N, C-alpha and C positions, 0 to 999 in steps of 0.2 A: 133603239126605243128607251132603252136605258138613261142611255146619255141626255136624252129629252127631257126624260122624269127628272134626273141627278140637278139639271140646269133652270127648272120651273122652281125646283125647291130650294135652291140656294138663294135666286135671286126673291123668292116669296119671303124667306125666313128675314134677308137683308132689307127688305121694304116695308114690313109690317109692324104697326108698334102697338095698335088694339087688337083685343081677344077677338073681337067682333069681324073685323076685317081679317085675320087669321085663319078663323071659323070659315070664311066664305072660301079662303085660298085656298086651303085644305083640302076643302070638300070639293072643288076643281081641281085638284090633284089625284084624290079620292076617286073620280070621276075618268080622270085618263088613264090611273091605274089599271082600274077593271077593265076599262077597254083593251089595254094592253095584254092581261090575263085571258081576256076572251081571245082575242088575236094570236095568243101563242100557238106556235106551230107544230110543237111537237114537248112531249114530256120534258127535255132537256131544259127548253125556254122558259118551262114554267116552275120548273125548279129553279132555278137562277132569280128570276123573280122572287118566288118566297124567300129565296137567303136573303135576297138585298135588302128588304122588307120587313122579314120576321125574323131574323136569322138573330145568332148572338151578337153579331156587329152589324147588324140591319139598320136601319136607317130608323124604323120605329121603336125599335129598341133604344138606340141611342138619345131619341127624345125623350123618355120615361127614364132613363137616368137622368138625363138633366134637369128633370122637375124640380129639382132639392134647388132651383135659383130661380125660379119663378116666385112672384110673390104669394102672399095667402090666397089672395083673390083669383089668381091667373092658375093655381094649381090645380083646383076641383075642375074646373073648364078643360085645360088643356089634358089633365088624366081622363075626362069622360070622350073628349074627343079622338084621341088614342085609343081608348078600348070601342070605340064603334068603328075607327080606320081599320084596326086590327080583323075584327068582327066580320068588315065586309070583304078584307082581303082573302081570308081563311074560306069564305062562304065562296069568294068566285072561283078562286083555285081548285075547291072540291067540285065546283060544278062543272069548271072548264077539265077535269080530271076525269069526269065522270062522262063527260062529249065527248073525248078521247077515247076511251076505252070502247064507247058505244060505236063509234067510227070505227076502231079496230075490228069490232066482232062482227059490222057489217061490212065491211072489206074483204074480211077472213071469207064469210058465209058465199057472197060474191063469189069471190073467188075458187071455192069449195061446190059451187052449186051444180047438181048433176042435171041433167039431161035427160029424163027417163025415158023420152024416145029414142034416143040413137042405141044403137045395136052393141050388145055387150061382147066383152071380148072372149075369143074362145080359150079354155084353160086346157094347157099342155100337161097329159097324163106320160108318167114315164112308164117304162116297159121293161120286161125283165131281159136282162141279156142270154143270147140264144145259149152260153154255157151255164150259167144257171139253170134254164127252162129244160135243158138237156139232162142237168145232175139231177134237180127234182125228180124227173122221169124215170130216171135209174132209181132214184131211193123208192119210188113207188114200186118199182118192178122187184126190185130186190129185198125189199121189208115185206113184199105180198109173198115171197119164198122164203121168209123165215129168217132173212140176215138182220143184224144189227150194224150198227155204225161208228167205225170207231177213228181215233184221229191221232195224229202224233205228229214229232216236231219236223219240220223243215230244215234246220238246222242240224243234223244226225252225226253221231259217234261212228267211226269208222268199222267198227265192230258190227254194229247194225245193218249197217249199207253193204258191206260185203263179207267179213270171213262169218259171220252166224249165220248167212246163206250159202257158205258153201263154196265162195271166191276166194281164193289163196293167194296170197299179196302177189306172185307174180301174172297175174289175169289181165289179158288185155285191158278191160274196164276199169281197171284200176290207173292207166295211162292219164297224166295229166291232161290231155287231149281231149279227154271225154268228161273227166270231173273238176268241178270246181271245188279245190280244197281250201280250208283254211288253217289248219297246220297240219302236223302226221296223222291226227287221233279223230281230225272235225274235217267236215265236209257237208256240203250242199247237196241233199242226198237226191241220189240218181234217179231213184225209185220208189213208190210207194212199199214196194217189198220189206222193208225193217216193220213192217206194222205185221208182217206174220210173224216174227222173232217177237215182238214186243206183247203179241195178243197171246201168243202161245206159253211165255211165261207169267203173265198175268193169270190165264183162264185155263181151265181143265176142259177137257173132250165132254162133251162134243160140242163144238166151234162152227158158228155160221156168220161173218162179219164182210164187210166191206168197209175198206178206208179210202175215203177220198183225199187229195191233196195236191198241192204245188210242188214239181220237182225241176232239175235244173241238170242241163246237158251240155258240153261246150260243141254245139251245132252249128251249123250256117244257116241263116234264113233263107227258107224259100218255100214254094207253094202247101209244101207237108211238114216242113221243119222248124222248130223255132227254141233257141237256148233253154225259154222256159215254156212249161206247158203242163197239163196237168193230168193225171192219172187216177185211176180208181182201181183199188187193188181187192181180190175176193180172195176168200178163204176158206174151205170147210175141211175141218176134223173131225173124223169119228169112227167108229169100227165098220169095216166092209165096205168103205168109200172105194169106187173104182171109176177106171178112165171113162166107162157108160155114165156117171153120173154129172162128172163136167162136161162131156158134148153136148147131153140131154140140157141142162142147165141151162149154158152158151145160147145155145139154138130155141130155146124161149124166149131168153133174152133177146137176140136178134128179133124175132117176129114180135114179138110184141112192142119192140121199140120202132122197128123199121115196116111192119105189113107181116102178113100170113106169107106173101107170094116171095118175101127176100132170100135169094139166094146166099147160101154160105159154104165155106170150105175148108176144110183141116188139114195142114202141113205138117211133116215133121218138123222138126228145129230141135234146136239144143240150148236149155239154162240149164246153171250150175244150181241153181235149188231144185229142178223139178226133174224127173226122170221117171218115164218117158216125157217128154216135150211136144211142144203143137202149138202153133200158129193158125188164126184163125182170121179168115177174110169175108170181107162181102165185096157184093159185085157193087162194081163202080157206079156211083150214081148219074155222073154225066152222060155216060155211052151207054151204059145198059150192059157192059162186058164186051162191049168190040173194042174197044183201047180208045185213048184219048191223055191229052199229055196230062191231065189231073191224075191218073192212075197209072201213067208214065206206060202205056200202050199194052200195060197189061189186063185190061177189064177188070181187077181185081185189086182193092184197096185193104190193106191190112189195119186190124182194129185191136187186136190184142195177142198177147203171148200167153199161154197157160200150160200146166202140167200136173202127174202125181208130184206131191212134196219130196224129196229125196228123203232118205230114211235119215242119213246122217243130219240135215237139217232139223228133224223132230229129235233127234237124239237131243242136238246142242240147245234145244230148247226146252227138255226134261221131259217128253212124252217118248213113251213106248214103242220104236215103231215096228214092234215084232204083235201089237195088240194094235194100236191105230195105224188110219192111213188118210189119206185128205189129198187134196187138190188145191191149186190158185191158179189165180188170173190175175192178169195186170194188162188195164186197156188206156187208151189215150182219149181225153176226154174231148178236145179239139176234135180229133178223127172223127168220133162219131156223132159231133154236134155237125162237123161237114157232111156226114150220108145223111143226119136227119133232115137237115134243112135244105142240101143240096148248096153247098158254101163250094167255089172250085180252089181259092186261095184260105190258105189257113192265117197267110198275114191280114184281112179284113176282119178276122176275131180282136186282135191286138189294138188296130187303130184306132178304135175309138169314134171312126164315122159316122156323125149322124145319119148321112143316107143311108149310111149300111141296117144300122141297126133300129131305124124307124120301122123296116122291113118284117120285124117280128113280134 
């Protein structure tokens, strides 16, 4: 189309001698140009036409620059004609731009049109992970009994993870098969028990705290074990604290979490940082105590270890064991969740399978 316009312009200027004939031909050319502007398919074509005729090097600008060569009689006529042509072209371009904008808006509205009669899309809502759900239940249970919540580092000093808990250098728990060592003095904590010492160093009795957190051990992955899991540490220190207080607190915890008919048992055990020590089991949720693969045929599942705080641990933490006594417990959050929601395999908790998580 541009080539056709240029050809018409060249032929016209070469053949016309009188101003009147030139006016007629310019009118025909303008009519053809306006039609081309109206037929422009996009803003790029429209801009190209504008630059060709109205730009600094455009044809209309060239005519105006050459008016000095015209006679005195032709100059005002050609000048008036040029201004009229410029105005017509500008108006045509502006109208074409408006038409294009309206077409774009109409096409966008057509594309974004919403059929209000169509059914809506279901909004999927997230749910709490079973570990978080159980953790919040434990918060409610223990804070209701007067406990506060403490937190500590997962990357721990060897001193707090072992020595301050009465675990000597040659204790089997220090074996690299059980513990992830960063260097000789820093480990990934194997338990939340370091929070016992950290709390007793900062706070004077009476003390009642629970300390949840992630812990690490070099365990093989199976239905009840994982190298990364969660524990909750409990600590009570005051005058006159006995083993009976520990047993009663843990029984209340178990019945509030699992129900009043929950069976529990306490077995003698040994921990370096408690004396005497015990482990608490709850009846297997899968078999009801008969025996199954989940409980390894025993009918019971261990959920926590506990005991009276060793006098040496109290003394190393700056508390006089002749005046104060206390107890502590540590429970695995995953095992609590397994019993609470009747989950048969610990690995399901960490795999993040949506089909599994949607059940809670």
